[in-house]
ROVEX-998612 format. One line per 4 residues: number of its first residue (from 1); their letters; for each residue x, y, z of N, C-alpha, C. Coordinates in Angstrom, 2 decimals, always signed. Atoms other than C-alpha are relative to their C-alpha. Layout:
NUM	a	X,Y,Z,X,Y,Z,X,Y,Z  ...
This chain:
1	mrwd	-0.52,-1.31,+0.35,-25.74,+63.19,-131.78,-0.91,+0.44,-1.17  +0.74,-0.62,+1.06,-27.70,+65.54,-133.99,+0.91,+0.82,-0.85  -0.74,-0.78,+0.80,-26.09,+67.18,-136.93,-0.78,+1.31,-0.27  +0.62,-1.39,+0.74,-26.81,+70.99,-138.06,+0.23,-0.10,-1.37
5	pdat	-0.14,-0.05,+1.42,-27.45,+70.72,-141.66,+0.76,+1.19,-0.55  -0.68,-1.43,+0.33,-26.46,+74.30,-141.97,+1.40,+0.18,+0.18  -1.54,-0.11,-0.20,-23.00,+73.71,-140.81,+0.75,-0.80,-0.89  -0.76,+0.90,+0.84,-22.28,+71.16,-143.32,-0.44,+0.21,-1.50
9	idqp	+0.48,-0.09,+1.44,-24.41,+71.97,-146.49,-0.27,+1.52,-0.47  +0.21,-1.25,+0.41,-24.26,+75.26,-148.26,-0.88,+0.13,-1.25  +0.89,-0.19,+1.09,-26.66,+76.69,-150.80,+0.42,-0.71,-1.42  -0.30,+0.61,+1.22,-24.82,+75.52,-153.95,-0.13,-1.56,+0.15
13	arql	+0.21,+1.25,-0.22,-24.54,+72.05,-152.51,-1.48,-0.48,-0.07  +1.54,+0.22,+0.10,-28.40,+71.96,-151.84,-0.58,+0.08,-1.40  +0.59,-0.05,+1.25,-29.21,+73.19,-155.31,+0.48,-1.19,-1.00  -0.60,+1.07,+0.90,-26.89,+70.74,-157.05,-0.61,-1.35,+0.38
17	iarw	+0.63,+1.45,-0.16,-28.32,+67.73,-155.15,-1.55,-0.18,-0.31  +1.39,-0.16,+0.58,-31.84,+68.93,-155.80,-0.17,-0.31,-1.55  +0.12,+0.20,+1.46,-31.21,+69.14,-159.43,+0.35,-1.47,-0.49  -0.28,+1.38,+0.29,-29.46,+65.74,-159.51,-1.10,-0.87,+0.25
21	grlp	+1.13,+1.03,-0.32,-32.35,+64.12,-157.77,-0.99,-0.16,-0.98  +1.10,-0.02,+1.05,-34.62,+65.01,-160.73,+0.45,-0.70,-1.31  -0.58,+0.60,+1.29,-32.26,+63.34,-163.34,-0.27,-1.51,-0.08  +0.15,+1.43,+0.12,-32.92,+59.96,-164.75,+1.41,-0.62,-0.10
25	gqav	-1.20,+0.90,+0.08,-30.16,+57.32,-164.72,+0.91,+0.34,+0.98  -0.80,-0.51,-1.16,-28.87,+58.46,-161.35,+1.05,-1.08,+0.46  -1.00,+0.74,-0.81,-25.82,+57.13,-159.57,+0.86,+0.75,+0.92  -0.82,-0.75,-1.01,-23.61,+58.09,-156.65,+1.28,-0.88,-0.15
29	ifdf	-1.27,+0.64,+0.01,-19.77,+57.35,-156.82,+0.77,+0.85,+1.12  -0.82,-0.58,-0.98,-17.58,+57.97,-153.79,+1.45,-0.27,-0.13  -1.27,+0.41,-0.03,-13.95,+58.30,-153.58,+0.22,-0.61,+1.41  -0.19,+0.74,-1.37,-12.43,+56.32,-150.52,+0.73,+0.61,+1.10
33	ngtl	-0.80,-0.50,-0.87,-9.65,+57.64,-148.79,-0.13,+1.47,+0.34  +0.31,-1.39,+0.00,-10.58,+60.97,-147.21,-1.38,+0.30,-0.23  +1.39,-0.31,+0.28,-14.18,+60.79,-148.30,-0.84,-0.96,+0.60  +0.80,+0.94,-0.69,-15.91,+57.57,-147.41,+0.62,-0.47,+1.44
37	snde	-0.80,+0.35,-1.25,-13.17,+56.64,-144.91,+0.82,+1.12,+0.44  -0.54,-1.20,-0.74,-12.02,+59.38,-142.61,+1.56,-0.37,+0.38  -1.40,+0.39,-0.30,-8.40,+58.35,-142.89,+1.30,+0.69,-0.51  -1.33,-0.73,+0.52,-6.07,+60.80,-144.59,+0.95,+0.27,+1.05
41	plil	-1.14,-0.12,-1.03,-4.38,+61.62,-141.34,+0.66,-1.18,+0.37  -0.62,+1.39,-0.22,-3.78,+57.99,-140.76,+1.04,-0.15,-1.06  -0.84,+0.28,+0.95,-2.30,+57.61,-144.14,+1.23,+0.82,-0.02  -1.02,-0.95,-0.10,-0.12,+60.62,-143.66,+1.12,-0.47,+0.88
45	riyt	-0.83,+0.59,-1.18,+1.23,+59.12,-140.47,+0.82,-1.35,-0.60  -0.78,+1.32,+0.61,+2.01,+55.71,-142.35,+1.05,+0.45,-0.88  -1.02,-0.56,+1.05,+3.76,+57.58,-145.14,+1.29,+0.45,+0.54  -1.05,-0.74,-0.66,+5.78,+59.77,-142.91,+0.98,-0.94,+0.71
49	emfr	-0.90,+1.07,-0.74,+7.00,+56.91,-140.67,+0.72,-0.97,-1.04  -0.75,+0.99,+1.06,+7.74,+54.55,-143.71,+1.05,+0.75,-0.76  -1.03,-0.58,+0.86,+9.50,+56.96,-145.75,+1.28,+0.39,+0.80  -1.24,-0.39,-0.88,+11.74,+58.16,-142.66,+0.78,-1.17,+0.34
53	erlg	-0.71,+1.28,-0.42,+12.44,+54.49,-141.75,+0.75,-0.67,-1.14  -0.39,+0.85,+1.03,+12.89,+53.04,-145.18,+0.89,+0.81,-0.90  -0.73,-0.77,+1.04,+14.25,+55.96,-147.29,+0.81,+1.21,+0.57  -0.84,-1.07,-0.57,+15.69,+58.32,-144.73,-0.47,+1.26,-0.54
57	wdlt	+0.53,-1.19,+0.56,+13.48,+60.97,-146.13,-1.34,+0.53,+0.82  +0.94,-0.57,-0.81,+11.14,+63.37,-144.22,-1.22,+0.51,-0.81  +1.10,-0.48,+0.70,+7.59,+63.77,-145.72,-0.67,+1.09,+0.86  +0.74,-0.92,-0.78,+5.86,+66.96,-144.60,-1.52,-0.01,-0.32
61	pedy	+1.25,+0.17,+0.31,+2.21,+67.41,-144.32,-0.44,+0.85,-1.27  +0.17,-0.86,+1.05,+2.42,+70.24,-146.79,+0.40,-0.64,-1.33  -0.27,+0.71,+1.18,+4.08,+68.03,-149.37,-0.99,-1.01,-0.38  +0.99,+1.07,+0.16,+1.70,+65.28,-148.81,-1.51,+0.51,-0.64
65	ygrl	+1.39,-0.65,+0.38,-1.56,+67.35,-149.03,+0.21,+0.80,-1.45  -0.13,-0.90,+1.21,-0.04,+69.62,-151.80,+0.18,-0.78,-1.20  -0.23,+0.65,+1.23,+1.11,+67.03,-154.25,-0.24,-1.51,-0.15  +0.32,+1.41,+0.07,+0.37,+63.45,-153.26,-1.35,-0.39,+0.34
69	agrs	+1.47,+0.42,-0.35,-2.99,+63.14,-151.69,-0.93,-0.10,-1.16  +1.01,+0.25,+1.07,-5.59,+61.82,-154.09,+0.65,-0.78,-1.22  -0.56,+0.89,+0.95,-3.16,+59.85,-156.11,+0.18,-1.41,+0.52  +0.01,+1.39,-0.45,-2.75,+56.12,-156.08,+1.14,-0.24,+1.00
73	drei	-1.36,+0.63,-0.81,-0.39,+54.32,-153.42,+1.11,-0.14,-0.93  -0.96,+0.38,+0.81,+1.64,+53.21,-156.26,+0.74,+1.35,-0.49  -0.52,-1.37,+0.65,+1.96,+56.76,-157.79,+0.67,+0.78,+1.06  -0.75,-0.59,-1.01,+2.78,+58.20,-154.41,+1.29,-0.52,+0.41
77	iyav	-1.49,+0.61,-0.16,+5.63,+55.75,-153.89,+0.87,+0.34,-1.14  -0.89,-0.33,+1.13,+6.94,+56.23,-157.37,+0.39,+1.51,-0.05  -0.45,-1.32,+0.04,+6.79,+60.08,-156.94,+1.05,+0.34,+1.05  -1.15,-0.22,-1.17,+8.86,+60.01,-153.66,+1.37,-0.49,-0.57
81	madv	-1.22,+0.74,+0.53,+11.34,+57.47,-155.26,+0.64,+0.94,-1.11  -0.52,-0.82,+1.11,+11.78,+59.81,-158.25,+0.85,+1.13,+0.68  -0.67,-1.00,-0.65,+13.15,+62.33,-155.64,+1.12,-0.50,+0.87  -1.17,+0.33,-1.10,+15.23,+60.15,-153.26,+0.62,-1.20,-0.61
85	ggde	-0.52,+1.29,+0.49,+15.89,+57.03,-155.51,-0.66,-1.25,+0.36  +0.65,+1.43,-0.47,+14.76,+53.37,-155.47,-0.31,-0.65,-1.39  +0.39,+0.88,+1.18,+13.85,+50.61,-157.94,-1.33,-0.74,+0.14  +1.34,+0.55,-0.04,+10.79,+48.47,-158.75,-0.13,-0.96,+1.08
89	rlas	+0.05,+0.84,-1.14,+11.81,+45.96,-156.10,-0.40,+0.65,+1.24  +0.27,-0.84,-1.20,+11.81,+48.60,-153.37,-1.51,+0.68,-0.13  +1.57,-0.40,+0.09,+8.42,+50.07,-154.74,-0.84,-1.03,+0.47  +0.86,+1.13,-0.42,+6.86,+46.65,-154.39,+0.09,-0.27,+1.46
93	qlla	-0.17,+0.34,-1.42,+8.22,+46.16,-150.87,-0.80,+1.20,+0.80  +0.84,-1.13,-0.78,+6.87,+49.74,-149.84,-1.40,-0.16,-0.14  +1.39,-0.03,+0.26,+3.52,+49.10,-151.39,-0.50,-1.19,+1.00  +0.31,+0.99,-0.88,+3.22,+45.86,-149.30,-0.01,+0.31,+1.40
97	errt	-0.15,-0.39,-1.40,+4.47,+47.41,-146.17,-1.03,+1.03,+0.37  +1.10,-1.08,-0.14,+1.97,+50.38,-146.62,-1.28,-0.62,+0.30  +1.36,+0.82,-0.29,-0.96,+47.80,-146.85,+0.04,-0.67,+1.22  -0.10,+0.67,-1.30,+0.29,+45.99,-143.81,-0.22,+1.03,+1.22
101	ryge	+0.20,-0.95,-1.10,+0.57,+49.13,-141.68,-1.46,+0.59,+0.04  +1.19,-0.42,+0.22,-2.72,+50.41,-142.99,-1.11,-0.95,+0.83  +0.90,+0.93,-0.47,-4.54,+47.27,-142.10,+0.17,-0.15,+1.56  -0.23,+0.14,-1.41,-2.98,+47.07,-138.68,-0.80,+1.14,+0.93
105	mver	+0.69,-1.41,-0.58,-4.39,+50.72,-137.77,-1.41,-0.19,-0.16  +1.51,-0.08,+0.14,-7.87,+50.33,-139.16,-0.60,-1.28,+0.61  +0.75,+1.12,-0.80,-8.39,+47.00,-137.47,-0.30,+0.34,+1.45  +0.20,-0.54,-1.43,-8.14,+48.84,-134.16,-1.32,+0.89,-0.06
109	qspv	+1.21,-0.74,+0.02,-10.92,+51.25,-135.12,-0.35,+0.45,-1.35  +0.46,-0.15,+1.31,-12.91,+51.62,-138.14,-0.09,+1.58,-0.25  -0.14,-1.37,+0.32,-12.31,+55.07,-139.90,-1.35,+0.56,-0.70  +1.22,-0.58,+0.69,-15.91,+55.28,-141.44,-0.92,+0.71,+1.02
113	lgpt	+0.78,-0.60,-1.15,-17.89,+57.76,-139.42,-1.29,-0.29,-0.20  +1.52,+0.40,-0.07,-21.53,+57.04,-138.32,-0.78,+0.71,-0.99  +0.79,-0.99,+0.81,-23.07,+59.99,-140.25,+0.21,-0.59,-1.38  -0.31,+0.36,+1.40,-21.33,+58.83,-143.49,-0.75,-1.33,-0.33
117	arav	+0.60,+1.33,+0.17,-22.46,+55.22,-143.09,-1.57,+0.10,-0.10  +1.52,-0.07,+0.19,-26.04,+56.31,-142.58,-0.56,+0.71,-1.35  +0.36,-0.61,+1.26,-26.01,+58.59,-145.56,+0.13,-0.96,-1.11  -0.07,+1.15,+1.05,-24.68,+55.68,-147.71,-1.26,-0.93,+0.05
121	agla	+1.10,+0.99,-0.30,-27.31,+53.29,-146.29,-1.25,+0.53,-0.48  +1.37,-0.60,+0.45,-30.11,+55.83,-146.99,-0.03,-0.04,-1.46  -0.03,-0.13,+1.38,-28.98,+56.13,-150.62,-0.30,-1.48,-0.54  +0.31,+1.40,+0.35,-28.97,+52.28,-150.95,-1.50,-0.35,+0.05
125	aagv	+1.32,+0.42,-0.21,-32.41,+52.02,-149.39,-0.89,+0.77,-0.98  +0.75,-0.59,+0.85,-33.59,+54.57,-151.84,+0.08,-0.48,-1.51  -0.22,+0.72,+1.25,-32.43,+52.31,-154.76,+0.96,+0.65,-0.87  -1.08,-0.57,+0.74,-29.50,+54.61,-155.86,+1.09,-0.92,-0.27
129	plgi	-1.28,+0.87,+0.20,-26.75,+52.60,-157.56,+1.13,+0.79,+0.51  -1.27,-0.43,-0.77,-23.47,+53.12,-155.63,+1.26,-0.70,-0.53  -1.34,+0.34,+0.31,-19.91,+52.94,-156.41,+1.12,+0.55,+0.55  -1.20,-0.64,-0.50,-16.41,+53.63,-155.34,+1.14,-0.08,-1.12
133	vtga	-1.29,-0.11,+0.77,-13.47,+54.86,-157.33,+1.14,+0.53,+0.87  -0.95,-0.33,-1.02,-10.37,+55.03,-155.47,+1.52,-0.34,-0.59  -1.36,+0.57,+0.17,-6.46,+54.87,-155.93,+0.48,-0.82,+1.08  -0.44,+0.92,-0.95,-6.24,+52.80,-152.85,+0.04,-1.41,-0.60
137	qrad	-0.04,+1.41,+0.34,-5.37,+49.05,-152.94,-1.24,-0.61,+0.41  +1.30,+0.56,-0.16,-8.38,+46.79,-153.05,-0.12,-0.63,+1.27  -0.05,+0.43,-1.40,-7.23,+45.02,-149.84,-0.31,+0.84,+1.08  +0.30,-0.93,-0.99,-7.40,+48.15,-147.90,-1.68,+0.35,-0.02
141	velv	+1.48,-0.21,+0.10,-10.99,+49.02,-149.24,-0.87,-1.22,+0.58  +0.81,+1.01,-0.53,-12.27,+45.60,-148.63,+0.02,-0.20,+1.64  -0.12,+0.21,-1.50,-10.92,+45.43,-145.07,-0.84,+1.09,+0.72  +0.78,-1.20,-0.69,-12.47,+48.93,-144.13,-1.42,-0.42,-0.16
145	lsqs	+1.44,+0.27,+0.23,-15.87,+47.90,-145.67,-0.51,-1.29,+0.81  +0.35,+0.99,-0.66,-15.84,+44.64,-144.00,-0.31,+0.35,+1.55  +0.09,-0.55,-1.57,-15.50,+46.33,-140.45,-1.08,+1.14,+0.14  +0.79,-1.00,-0.06,-18.23,+48.79,-141.35,-1.51,-0.36,-0.40
149	pltg	+1.44,+0.35,+0.38,-22.13,+49.02,-141.87,-0.11,-0.02,-1.63  +0.04,-0.15,+1.61,-21.20,+49.50,-145.79,+0.12,-1.25,-0.78  -0.30,+1.36,+0.61,-20.57,+45.93,-146.48,-1.10,-0.35,-0.89  +1.16,+0.46,+0.95,-22.65,+44.92,-149.72,-0.72,+1.16,-0.43
153	lfqv	+0.77,-1.12,+0.68,-23.86,+48.40,-150.61,+0.40,+0.55,-1.26  -0.43,-0.53,+1.36,-21.79,+49.02,-153.54,+0.10,-0.98,-1.13  +0.21,+0.94,+1.06,-22.51,+47.60,-156.93,+1.39,-0.13,-0.74  -1.33,+0.11,+0.70,-18.81,+48.46,-158.13,+0.90,+0.69,+0.82
157	vvte	-0.99,-0.59,-0.72,-15.62,+49.13,-156.50,+1.29,-0.08,-0.99  -1.25,-0.03,+0.90,-12.73,+50.33,-158.77,+1.22,+0.48,+0.75  -1.16,-0.24,-0.63,-9.37,+50.29,-157.22,+1.23,+0.21,-0.84  -1.12,-0.23,+0.84,-5.84,+51.11,-158.36,+0.50,-1.24,-0.82
161	edvl	-0.30,+1.24,+0.97,-5.43,+47.47,-159.54,-0.92,+0.01,-1.20  +1.02,+0.26,+1.18,-8.24,+47.98,-162.09,+0.12,+0.95,-1.07  -0.22,-0.98,+1.19,-6.83,+50.87,-164.25,+1.31,+0.07,-0.24  -1.41,-0.30,+0.45,-3.87,+51.87,-166.02,+0.49,+1.31,+0.33
165	ngkp	-0.14,-1.37,-0.35,-4.23,+55.48,-165.22,-0.75,+0.55,+1.21  +0.80,-0.49,-1.24,-5.05,+57.08,-161.81,-0.47,+1.33,-0.27  +0.38,-1.24,+0.05,-6.69,+60.22,-161.06,+1.17,+0.99,-0.03  +1.28,-0.68,+0.56,-6.90,+62.93,-162.57,-0.55,-0.71,-1.30
169	dpeg	+0.50,+0.55,+1.15,-7.34,+60.61,-165.46,-1.38,-0.50,+0.29  +1.24,+0.43,-0.46,-11.09,+59.73,-165.63,-0.28,-1.53,-0.28  +0.04,+1.31,+0.34,-10.45,+56.15,-166.48,-0.98,-0.89,+0.87  +0.76,+0.71,-1.06,-11.71,+54.82,-163.17,-1.52,+0.28,+0.09
173	fhla	+1.48,-0.38,-0.07,-14.95,+56.89,-163.26,-0.75,-0.65,-1.27  +0.52,+0.69,+1.13,-15.63,+55.63,-166.92,-0.31,-1.56,+0.19  +0.28,+1.47,-0.30,-15.28,+51.97,-165.80,-1.23,-0.13,+1.10  +1.01,+0.12,-1.05,-17.45,+52.52,-162.70,-1.37,+0.33,-0.70
177	srtl	+1.28,-0.38,+0.65,-20.19,+54.22,-164.80,-0.56,-1.11,-0.99  +0.30,+1.14,+1.09,-20.17,+51.36,-167.54,-0.58,-1.08,+0.90  +0.32,+1.16,-0.89,-20.43,+48.81,-164.71,-1.52,+0.27,+0.70  +1.20,-0.33,-0.74,-23.32,+50.65,-162.92,-1.15,+0.14,-1.14
181	gsdp	+1.13,-0.16,+0.99,-25.14,+51.29,-166.25,-0.74,+1.30,+0.18  +0.62,-1.30,-0.03,-25.63,+54.93,-165.42,+0.44,+1.08,-0.82  -0.35,-1.13,+1.00,-25.53,+58.15,-167.23,+1.01,+0.89,+0.73  -1.06,-0.93,-0.65,-22.23,+60.22,-166.47,-0.65,+1.23,+0.50
185	gatl	+0.35,-1.28,-0.30,-24.09,+63.39,-166.59,-1.18,-0.17,+1.24  +0.84,+0.19,-1.09,-26.55,+61.99,-163.83,+0.60,-0.70,+1.16  -0.71,+0.74,-0.98,-23.79,+60.63,-161.73,+0.57,+1.05,+0.93  -0.49,-0.90,-1.09,-22.93,+62.42,-158.42,+1.16,-0.57,+0.62
189	vfed	-1.20,+0.36,-0.64,-19.35,+62.13,-157.23,+0.35,+0.83,+1.24  -0.62,-0.65,-1.12,-17.93,+62.87,-153.77,+1.60,-0.17,-0.03  -1.43,+0.15,+0.11,-14.12,+63.67,-153.76,+0.50,+0.97,+1.13  -0.48,-0.86,-1.13,-11.82,+65.18,-151.14,+1.39,+0.59,-0.59
193	slpg	-1.36,-0.57,+0.40,-8.72,+66.09,-153.49,-0.20,+0.44,-1.44  +0.06,-0.52,+1.34,-8.08,+68.02,-156.53,+0.04,-0.96,-1.28  -0.20,+1.00,+1.06,-6.93,+65.13,-158.82,-1.45,-0.71,-0.04  +1.31,+0.77,+0.04,-10.23,+63.21,-157.85,-1.05,+0.86,-0.70
197	vqaa	+1.00,-0.84,+0.54,-12.41,+66.21,-158.62,+0.23,+0.30,-1.43  -0.22,-0.14,+1.52,-10.70,+66.82,-161.94,-0.39,-1.25,-0.81  +0.36,+1.30,+0.57,-11.05,+63.03,-162.77,-1.61,-0.11,-0.30  +1.46,+0.08,+0.11,-14.80,+63.26,-162.10,-0.62,+0.83,-0.98
201	kaag	+0.56,-0.95,+0.97,-15.40,+66.35,-164.08,+0.47,-0.43,-1.56  -0.34,+0.40,+1.31,-13.29,+64.96,-166.97,-0.89,-1.10,-0.45  +1.04,+1.05,+0.33,-15.80,+61.99,-166.90,-1.43,+0.48,-0.38  +1.21,-0.52,+0.30,-18.54,+64.37,-167.40,-1.08,-0.13,+1.10
205	mlci	+0.90,+0.11,-1.19,-20.02,+64.02,-163.79,+0.01,+1.03,+0.83  +0.00,-1.07,-0.99,-21.24,+66.22,-161.24,+0.77,-0.26,+1.25  -0.98,+0.31,-1.25,-18.85,+66.56,-158.23,-0.20,+0.94,+1.12  -0.05,-0.73,-1.26,-19.10,+67.71,-154.69,+1.40,-0.31,+0.78
209	gveg	-1.30,+0.24,-0.72,-15.84,+68.31,-152.95,-0.37,-0.12,+1.52  +0.20,+0.30,-1.28,-15.62,+67.09,-149.35,+1.33,+0.41,+0.98  -1.08,-0.85,-0.68,-13.59,+69.29,-146.85,+0.70,-1.04,+0.78  -0.85,+0.93,-0.80,-10.67,+67.44,-144.98,+1.42,-0.01,-0.51
213	tlar	-1.55,-0.06,+0.57,-7.65,+66.80,-147.24,+0.25,+1.43,-0.35  -0.10,-1.43,+0.42,-8.29,+70.41,-148.65,-1.16,+0.78,+0.50  +1.01,-0.88,-0.25,-10.21,+73.37,-147.59,-1.07,+0.10,-1.08  +1.12,-0.08,+0.98,-13.59,+73.94,-149.12,+0.27,+1.10,-1.13
217	aqlv	-0.43,-0.98,+0.82,-12.26,+77.07,-150.61,+0.82,-0.37,-1.23  -0.92,+0.49,+1.05,-9.75,+75.21,-152.65,-0.79,-0.90,-0.84  +0.82,+0.98,+0.69,-12.21,+72.32,-153.70,-0.95,+0.76,-0.87  +1.08,-0.53,+0.95,-14.86,+74.70,-155.23,+0.62,+0.84,-1.06
221	tvad	-0.66,-0.35,+1.20,-12.28,+75.97,-157.54,-0.14,-0.87,-1.24  +0.11,+0.90,+0.94,-12.86,+72.88,-159.42,-1.36,-0.90,+0.02  +1.23,+0.98,-0.27,-15.91,+71.02,-157.92,-1.17,+1.07,-0.33  +1.26,-0.77,+0.32,-19.47,+72.09,-158.54,-0.52,+0.54,+1.22
225	asvs	+0.39,-0.49,-1.39,-20.04,+72.60,-154.74,+0.74,-0.77,+0.87  -0.75,+0.79,-1.07,-18.63,+71.43,-151.46,-0.73,-0.13,+1.21  +0.57,+0.13,-1.26,-19.60,+70.28,-148.06,+1.13,-0.35,+1.04  -1.18,+0.21,-1.06,-17.69,+69.89,-144.83,-0.10,-1.45,+0.55
229	aivp	+0.06,+1.35,-0.36,-19.10,+66.37,-144.31,-0.93,-0.81,-0.82  +1.07,+0.62,+0.63,-21.09,+63.58,-145.80,-0.99,-0.57,+0.95  +0.94,+0.32,-1.11,-24.33,+63.38,-143.66,-1.25,-0.41,-0.64  +1.54,+0.36,+0.68,-27.96,+61.98,-144.19,-0.68,+1.27,-0.50
233	elfg	+0.83,-1.20,+0.42,-29.25,+65.55,-144.38,+0.42,+0.37,-1.55  -0.34,-0.36,+1.49,-27.51,+65.98,-147.88,-1.18,-0.40,-0.78  +0.93,+0.58,+0.87,-30.12,+63.70,-149.40,-1.42,+0.02,+0.55  +1.40,+0.06,-0.57,-33.19,+64.64,-147.37,-1.08,+0.37,-0.97
237	slrq	+1.02,-0.38,+0.95,-34.89,+66.12,-150.44,-0.34,-1.15,-0.92  +0.23,+1.10,+0.69,-34.82,+62.68,-152.06,-1.37,-0.63,+0.53  +1.23,+0.50,-0.49,-38.43,+61.20,-151.78,+0.03,-1.30,+0.95  -0.07,+1.16,-0.66,-37.47,+57.81,-150.68,+1.07,-0.23,+1.08
241	fend	-1.26,+0.05,-0.73,-34.44,+58.68,-148.70,-0.35,+0.06,+1.66  +0.30,+0.21,-1.37,-34.64,+57.55,-144.93,+0.99,+1.00,+0.88  -0.78,-1.08,-0.65,-33.33,+60.78,-143.06,+0.26,-0.23,+1.40  -0.15,+0.30,-1.37,-32.27,+59.25,-139.81,+1.21,+0.61,+0.53
245	tt	-1.17,-0.80,-0.51,-29.89,+61.87,-137.98,+0.29,-0.23,+1.37  -0.05,-0.02,-1.42,-30.15,+60.58,-134.61,+1.41,-0.86,+0.33
């Protein structure tokens, strides 16, 4: 399948990536759920079923995408329990159950799309340091990466277990930048949620919003630019990037 670059990349995104490509100390950091991994609808389904069965509470798509998406799994569970009740023991049970349900679903089919995998592989081949900063649990990230072509391409993976404060706090991005040895001002971040974009910007990084969890019109209110998908054509202007769109 061939992708139409004009359908996914608008002029502000092209200009931002071209400017970033000339900066020293480059790096690229990706969010995971809904960005590298096309799994937000899957996560919504898991939480909807789990909260209905365990808490007797109905999660709506509007509530999930409006106030929960982009937060860590632990923060999502705590936010819901603040409304409906529960203790630390229940929170731990729900966190473990969410991990089990997610693992069962992604083992059936990888949520990493082919064009996204090729874009990341092209960056790695061009020698760009790569990282992941996510509110997901490490076991989820490692499982998905192990079943995709992305295994071994990231120099740092920051998960919810690695930080005290989740997005929109920039702690995770600061940690990733220190580990990569990159300049925050020359670090390009891809995020799909408002808390994620806010965290990246608070860390002093460039940020492109990826449509899916939110519409591009919402993302560009806080992001530097937006795209409808992560595809190899995004980085076609980089000299050593292998632009394989077949």
